[in-house]
C-alpha positions as CSV (number, residue, x, y, z in Angstrom):
1,X,14.7,-12.6,11.0
2,X,14.7,-15.6,13.3
3,X,18.3,-14.8,14.4
4,X,17.4,-11.2,15.1
5,X,14.4,-12.3,17.3
6,X,16.7,-14.8,19.1
7,X,19.1,-11.9,19.9
8,X,16.3,-9.7,21.2
9,X,15.0,-12.4,23.4
10,X,18.5,-13.0,24.8
11,X,19.1,-9.3,25.2
12,X,16.1,-8.9,27.5
13,X,17.6,-11.6,29.7
14,X,15.6,-14.7,28.7
15,X,17.0,-18.2,28.0
16,X,16.3,-19.5,24.5
17,X,16.7,-23.0,25.8
18,X,13.6,-22.7,28.1
19,X,10.9,-24.9,26.6
20,X,8.4,-22.1,26.1
21,X,10.9,-20.1,24.1
22,X,12.6,-22.7,21.9
23,X,10.6,-22.0,18.8
24,X,9.7,-18.4,19.6
25,X,12.2,-16.7,17.2
26,X,10.8,-18.7,14.3
27,X,7.1,-18.0,15.3
28,X,7.8,-14.3,15.9
29,X,9.5,-14.0,12.5
30,X,6.5,-15.7,10.8
31,X,4.1,-13.4,12.7
32,X,6.0,-10.3,11.6
33,X,6.0,-11.4,8.0
34,X,2.2,-11.9,8.2
35,X,1.6,-8.6,10.1
36,X,3.6,-6.7,7.4
37,X,2.4,-8.5,4.3
38,X,1.2,-5.3,2.8
39,X,4.8,-4.7,1.6
40,X,4.4,-7.7,-0.7
41,X,1.2,-6.3,-2.3
42,X,0.6,-3.7,-5.0
43,X,-2.5,-1.7,-5.7
44,X,-2.8,-3.4,-9.2
45,X,-2.8,-6.9,-7.6
46,X,-5.3,-5.9,-4.9
47,X,-7.7,-4.2,-7.3
48,X,-7.2,-6.7,-10.1
49,X,-10.0,-6.5,-12.6
50,X,-12.7,-5.4,-10.1
51,X,-13.3,-2.0,-11.6
52,X,-16.7,-1.9,-13.3
53,X,-18.5,0.7,-15.5
54,X,-21.4,2.3,-13.7
55,X,-23.8,5.2,-14.1
56,X,-23.9,5.6,-10.3
57,X,-23.1,9.1,-9.1
58,X,-24.3,8.7,-5.5
59,X,-22.1,8.1,-2.5
60,X,-20.7,4.6,-2.0
61,X,-19.7,3.9,1.6
62,X,-18.0,0.9,3.2
63,X,-18.1,1.4,6.9
64,X,-16.6,-0.3,9.9
65,X,-13.7,-2.0,8.0
66,X,-11.6,-3.6,10.7
67,X,-7.9,-2.8,10.6
68,X,-4.8,-3.9,12.4
69,X,-1.5,-2.1,11.9
70,X,1.8,-1.6,13.6
71,X,3.0,1.8,14.8
72,X,6.2,2.7,13.0
73,X,7.6,4.4,16.1
74,X,7.3,1.5,18.6
75,X,6.2,-1.4,16.4
76,X,3.3,-1.9,18.7
77,X,-0.2,-2.6,17.3
78,X,-3.0,-0.1,16.7
79,X,-6.4,-1.5,16.1
80,X,-9.5,0.1,14.8
81,X,-11.9,0.6,11.9
82,X,-12.0,2.6,8.7
83,X,-15.0,4.2,7.0
84,X,-14.4,4.8,3.3
85,X,-16.7,6.5,0.9
86,X,-16.4,7.8,-2.7
87,X,-18.6,9.5,-5.3
88,X,-18.2,7.4,-8.5
89,X,-17.7,9.0,-12.0
90,X,-18.3,6.2,-14.5
91,X,-16.6,3.4,-12.5
92,X,-17.2,1.6,-9.3
93,X,-14.8,-0.7,-7.4
94,X,-15.8,-4.2,-6.2
95,X,-16.8,-3.9,-2.6
96,X,-14.2,-6.3,-1.1
97,X,-11.4,-4.3,-2.9
98,X,-12.1,-1.3,-0.7
99,X,-11.4,-3.4,2.4
100,X,-8.3,-5.0,0.6
101,X,-6.9,-1.5,0.0
102,X,-7.3,-0.7,3.7
103,X,-5.5,-3.9,4.6
104,X,-2.7,-3.5,2.1
105,X,-1.7,-0.2,3.7
106,X,-2.5,-1.2,7.3
107,X,-0.3,-4.2,7.1
108,X,2.8,-2.1,6.9
109,X,4.7,-0.1,9.6
110,X,2.5,3.0,9.8
111,X,1.2,6.1,11.4
112,X,-2.5,6.5,11.3
113,X,-2.4,9.9,9.7
114,X,-0.4,8.5,6.7
115,X,-2.6,5.4,6.5
116,X,-5.7,7.5,6.2
117,X,-4.2,9.6,3.4
118,X,-2.8,6.6,1.5
119,X,-6.2,4.9,1.4
120,X,-8.0,8.1,0.2
121,X,-5.4,8.9,-2.5
122,X,-5.4,5.3,-3.8
123,X,-9.1,5.1,-4.0
124,X,-9.2,8.4,-5.8
125,X,-6.5,7.3,-8.3
126,X,-8.0,3.9,-9.0
127,X,-11.6,5.0,-9.4
128,X,-11.2,8.6,-10.6
129,X,-13.9,9.4,-8.1
130,X,-15.4,12.9,-7.9
131,X,-14.4,12.7,-4.2
132,X,-13.2,10.4,-1.5
133,X,-13.7,10.5,2.3
134,X,-11.8,8.3,4.8
135,X,-12.1,8.3,8.5
136,X,-10.1,6.0,10.8
137,X,-10.7,5.4,14.5
138,X,-8.1,3.4,16.3
139,X,-6.7,2.5,19.7
140,X,-2.9,2.6,19.9
141,X,-1.1,0.1,22.1
142,X,1.9,2.5,22.3
143,X,-0.3,4.9,24.2
144,X,-2.2,2.2,26.2
145,X,0.6,-0.1,27.2
146,X,3.5,2.3,27.7
147,X,4.1,6.0,28.1
148,X,1.0,7.8,29.3
149,X,-1.0,4.5,29.6
150,X,-4.4,5.9,28.6
151,X,-6.7,2.9,28.2
152,X,-9.7,4.7,26.7
153,X,-8.1,7.0,24.2
154,X,-9.1,6.7,20.6
155,X,-7.4,8.5,17.7
156,X,-9.5,9.7,14.8
157,X,-8.1,10.8,11.5
158,X,-9.7,11.9,8.3
159,X,-8.8,12.5,4.7
160,X,-11.3,14.3,2.4
161,X,-10.6,14.7,-1.3
162,X,-12.6,16.4,-4.1
163,X,-16.3,16.9,-3.3
164,X,-15.8,15.7,0.3
165,X,-13.4,18.6,0.8
166,X,-15.2,21.2,-1.3
167,X,-18.9,20.4,-0.7
168,X,-20.1,20.7,2.9
169,X,-23.3,18.8,2.1
170,X,-21.3,15.8,0.8
171,X,-19.1,15.9,3.9
172,X,-22.1,16.1,6.2
173,X,-23.8,13.2,4.4
174,X,-20.7,11.0,4.9
175,X,-20.4,12.0,8.6
176,X,-24.1,11.4,9.2
177,X,-23.9,7.9,7.6
178,X,-21.0,6.7,9.6
179,X,-22.5,7.9,12.9
180,X,-25.6,5.7,12.4
181,X,-25.5,2.2,13.8
């Protein structure tokens, strides 16, 4: 990957011998590996043994999970937060694992719509929840730094499964809880 970054830097007209750029290909490759580390993770590794029996049947919500991803179209960052909720059916997932699932998928080349669905379907599959709701709000550098250059635009996407899709009261509860400070 170092060599590819070196060629890109030269292709834009820079001199790799310039002091500030000498180690840039190596640093850029290391950064890209870190930013896309989700490809090296599996759901089984992320969830591990953090699924616990529970009689809880009320909504579990983890709100304002920070996320950082790269747009698969321009490889520019999008940055935001995810709100993830589910209705347990006999099992609950360790709290940090919800955030780790978000990170695992966010740390891949993505589009926000797909990311939202992947998180919801994975949580549904892992917990066998009666329903899952995921909303992501993010700012996309591909829209802010290039193209239309709209600095204040925010994209919101949602995925609603099971009771979150079928039951308006469940959906409304979720939306109400994420709108509170």
